[in-house]
N, C-alpha and C positions, 0 to 999 in steps of 0.2 A: 807488492805485498810482502810483508815480513813474516817470518816464521816458517817452519817446515810444513809440508802438506798435512801432516798429522795434527798440526795446531790450527789449521785454517778450515773452518767449516761453518755452515749456516744451516740451522735446523729450525723449521717453523711447523710445529705440529698443532693442529686444531682438531678438536673432536666436537661435533655438533650432533644433537639428536634431531632427526628429521621433523619431529613434532614442533620443535622450536622455530625452524624456518617456515613451516607451514602456518603456524600461529602468527608469526610476524607478518607474513605475506597477507593473511586474511585480515589482520588489523589494519594494515596499510591500505588495503582495498576499501575497507569500511570507512576509514578516515577520509580517503579521497572522495568517497560517495557522500560525505557530509554527515555520517552517523556520529552520534554522541558516544564516546568511549567512556568506560568506567575509569575510576582512578587507578585501579589495578592494571587495566589494559594500557592506559597512558604511561604508567610506571614501567611496564614491560617494554614498551617502545623506547622509552627514554634510556632504560638500562642497556639496550642493545643498539642505540643510535649510531655507535661507531663500529658496528659489526662490519668487518672488511672481508671480502671473499676474492678469490682469484677467478677471473674470466678471461680466457684466451691469453693467459700470461700477464694480464694487467690486474692490479689490485683496485677494487671498487667497493664502495659502501653498499651493502644490500639495500638500504632504504632508498638509494638514489637510482636504482634500476627501475625500468618500467614494469608493469604488471606481467607482461609477456616474458620479459627477461628473467624476472624472479621465478616464474613457473618453469622456465627452461632450466634454470640453475637447479631447482629442486628436483626436477625430473632426471637430469643428468647425474646429479650427485647421489641420489638414493635409488635403490633398485626396486623399491615398492611403488605401487601406483599412487599418483597424486590426484 
């Protein structure tokens, strides 16, 4: 690596509102169950299709997690009840 220690750093700060993850999770469950989503709901899923989170040190897309894994992420990430 080049540069002094003061020049080398990586900062990745993400701020999510718990309601967003809960809403995305709920829509993904409904979608999987075959429910018809509104255009607004489809747009929300599309807008956040690339949402990437860290799980045990690995980066994964929230949409690709199982229902149980998404619930676990929400429960561990936010201190309020899900």
